[in-house]
VEXDREN-2710 file (C-alpha; in Angstrom, 1 decimal):
% VEXDREN-2710
k/r/px/py/pz
1/MET/-25.1/42.2/-27.1
2/ILE/-28.6/42.1/-28.6
3/ALA/-27.5/44.4/-31.4
4/VAL/-24.7/42.0/-32.3
5/LEU/-27.1/39.1/-32.5
6/ASN/-29.5/41.1/-34.7
7/GLN/-26.6/41.9/-37.1
8/ILE/-25.7/38.2/-37.3
9/ALA/-29.3/37.3/-38.0
10/ILE/-29.4/40.0/-40.8
11/LEU/-26.2/38.6/-42.4
12/LEU/-27.5/35.1/-42.3
13/THR/-30.7/36.2/-44.0
14/LEU/-28.8/38.0/-46.7
15/GLN/-26.6/35.0/-47.4
16/THR/-29.6/32.7/-47.9
17/GLY/-31.1/34.9/-50.5
18/GLY/-33.4/37.0/-48.4
19/GLU/-35.4/34.1/-47.1
20/PRO/-35.2/33.0/-43.5
21/PRO/-33.7/29.5/-43.1
22/ALA/-36.3/26.7/-42.9
23/VAL/-36.8/25.1/-39.6
24/GLU/-38.3/21.7/-39.3
25/GLN/-40.9/21.1/-36.7
26/ILE/-40.3/18.0/-34.6
27/ALA/-43.3/16.2/-33.3
28/PRO/-43.3/15.4/-29.6
29/PRO/-42.9/11.7/-28.7
30/PRO/-46.1/9.8/-28.1
31/ALA/-47.2/9.6/-24.5
32/LYS/-46.2/6.5/-22.7
33/GLU/-48.7/4.4/-20.8
34/THR/-48.7/5.1/-17.1
35/ALA/-47.3/2.5/-14.7
36/PRO/-49.7/0.5/-12.5
37/ALA/-50.6/2.0/-9.2
38/ALA/-48.5/-0.5/-7.3
39/ALA/-45.3/0.6/-9.0
40/ALA/-46.1/4.2/-8.4
41/ASP/-46.4/3.6/-4.6
42/SER/-42.9/1.9/-4.4
43/PRO/-40.1/4.2/-3.2
44/VAL/-37.6/5.2/-5.9
45/PRO/-34.0/5.0/-4.6
46/ASP/-32.3/8.4/-4.8
47/ALA/-28.8/8.1/-6.3
48/MET/-27.6/11.1/-4.3
49/ASN/-28.3/9.4/-0.9
50/TYR/-25.9/6.4/-1.5
51/THR/-22.8/6.3/0.7
52/TYR/-19.9/3.9/0.2
53/ASN/-18.8/2.0/3.3
54/PRO/-15.2/0.6/2.8
55/PHE/-15.2/-1.3/6.0
56/GLY/-14.1/-4.9/5.4
57/LYS/-13.2/-4.3/1.8
58/ARG/-9.8/-4.3/0.2
59/ASP/-8.3/-1.1/-1.2
60/PRO/-9.3/-0.9/-4.8
61/PHE/-6.1/0.9/-5.8
62/ARG/-3.7/-1.7/-4.2
63/PRO/-2.4/-4.2/-6.7
64/PHE/-3.2/-7.9/-6.1
65/ILE/0.4/-9.0/-6.7
66/LEU/1.9/-6.9/-3.9
67/ASP/-0.7/-8.2/-1.4
68/LYS/0.3/-11.8/-2.0
69/SER/4.1/-11.1/-2.0
70/ALA/3.9/-9.0/1.2
71/ASP/2.1/-11.8/3.0
72/ALA/4.6/-14.3/1.7
73/ASP/7.6/-12.2/2.8
74/ARG/6.1/-11.7/6.3
75/ASN/5.6/-15.4/6.8
76/ALA/8.7/-16.6/5.1
77/ASP/11.3/-15.6/7.7
78/PRO/10.2/-14.1/11.1
79/LEU/13.7/-12.7/11.7
80/LEU/13.2/-10.2/8.9
81/ASN/10.0/-8.7/10.4
82/PHE/11.7/-6.7/13.2
83/ASP/14.3/-3.9/13.6
84/LEU/17.6/-5.0/15.1
85/SER/16.9/-2.9/18.2
86/LYS/13.9/-5.2/18.9
87/PHE/16.0/-8.3/19.2
88/GLN/17.5/-9.3/22.6
89/LEU/20.4/-11.7/22.8
90/THR/19.6/-14.4/25.4
91/GLY/22.2/-17.0/24.9
92/ILE/25.4/-18.0/23.0
93/LEU/26.9/-21.4/22.2
94/TYR/30.5/-20.9/21.4
95/GLY/33.7/-23.0/21.4
96/ILE/32.5/-25.1/18.5
97/SER/33.3/-24.8/14.8
98/ASN/30.0/-23.1/14.0
99/PRO/28.9/-21.0/17.0
100/ARG/25.2/-20.3/17.6
101/ALA/23.3/-17.6/19.4
102/LEU/19.7/-17.5/20.7
103/VAL/17.8/-14.2/20.2
104/ARG/14.3/-13.2/21.3
105/ASP/12.3/-11.1/18.8
106/GLY/9.8/-8.3/19.6
107/GLU/7.0/-10.8/20.1
108/GLY/9.0/-12.8/22.7
109/LYS/9.7/-15.8/20.4
110/GLY/13.2/-17.3/20.4
111/HIS/15.3/-17.9/17.3
112/VAL/18.7/-19.7/16.8
113/ILE/21.1/-17.8/14.6
114/THR/24.5/-18.7/13.1
115/ARG/27.1/-16.9/11.1
116/GLY/25.6/-15.6/7.8
117/THR/21.9/-15.6/9.0
118/LYS/19.9/-12.7/7.7
119/ILE/18.3/-10.7/10.5
120/GLY/16.4/-7.4/10.8
121/ARG/14.3/-5.4/8.4
122/ASN/17.4/-4.2/6.5
123/ARG/18.4/-7.8/5.9
124/GLY/21.6/-7.5/8.0
125/SER/23.9/-10.5/8.1
126/VAL/25.5/-12.0/11.2
127/LEU/29.3/-11.5/10.9
128/ARG/30.6/-12.8/14.1
129/ILE/29.4/-14.7/17.2
130/LEU/31.8/-14.0/20.1
131/LYS/31.7/-15.1/23.8
132/ASN/29.5/-12.2/24.9
133/GLU/28.2/-10.5/21.8
134/VAL/26.9/-11.0/18.2
135/VAL/27.9/-8.6/15.4
136/VAL/25.5/-7.9/12.6
137/ALA/26.4/-6.0/9.4
138/GLU/23.7/-4.0/7.6
139/GLU/24.3/-2.7/4.1
140/PHE/22.4/0.3/2.8
141/ARG/22.8/3.1/0.4
142/ASP/22.8/6.8/1.4
143/PRO/20.8/9.4/-0.7
144/LEU/23.8/9.9/-3.0
145/GLY/24.0/6.2/-3.8
146/LYS/27.1/5.4/-1.7
147/LEU/27.2/1.9/-0.1
148/ILE/27.4/2.1/3.7
149/VAL/28.1/-0.9/5.9
150/SER/26.9/-0.4/9.5
151/GLU/27.8/-2.9/12.2
152/TYR/25.3/-3.4/15.0
153/VAL/26.5/-5.2/18.2
154/MET/24.0/-7.2/20.3
155/LYS/25.5/-7.8/23.8
156/LEU/24.5/-10.6/26.1
157/SER/22.6/-9.2/29.0
158/LYS/24.4/-9.5/32.4
159/GLY/21.6/-11.6/33.9
160/GLU/22.2/-14.2/31.2
161/LYS/26.0/-14.5/31.4
162/GLY/26.2/-16.6/34.6
163/LYS/23.5/-19.2/33.5
END
């Protein structure tokens, strides 16, 4: 390795006409004045000791727009915040032109639904309200893109029928 470097140095010397290349001497910078004794005694923070605490701070990689729309969707319609299996059918008002049903969500709050009401996380639509049950149709696409309509039946619990 040293022999290769020596050969390169000889070639450079020959190319410049036999004289070694000129090297400029750079003067060292003037010495700075020392800081007062009070500043020397103060502790200097070490950049390597800093630790980031994310507690109570928002995720810096989460967009602002999604945060606002997610909160708006959650508060807009409480019927869309739960799976259909979390709803319990507690009452039905039938025998009228527009039958209604009373359902209890996962938090125990009651909601009145009619035909066409959107319910569940998959935005199912109430198809029929019968004497003892409510039929909800959910539309979703399978992995191949085929549209699938699934009917979910909520039955009135036996304890609620006689009341």
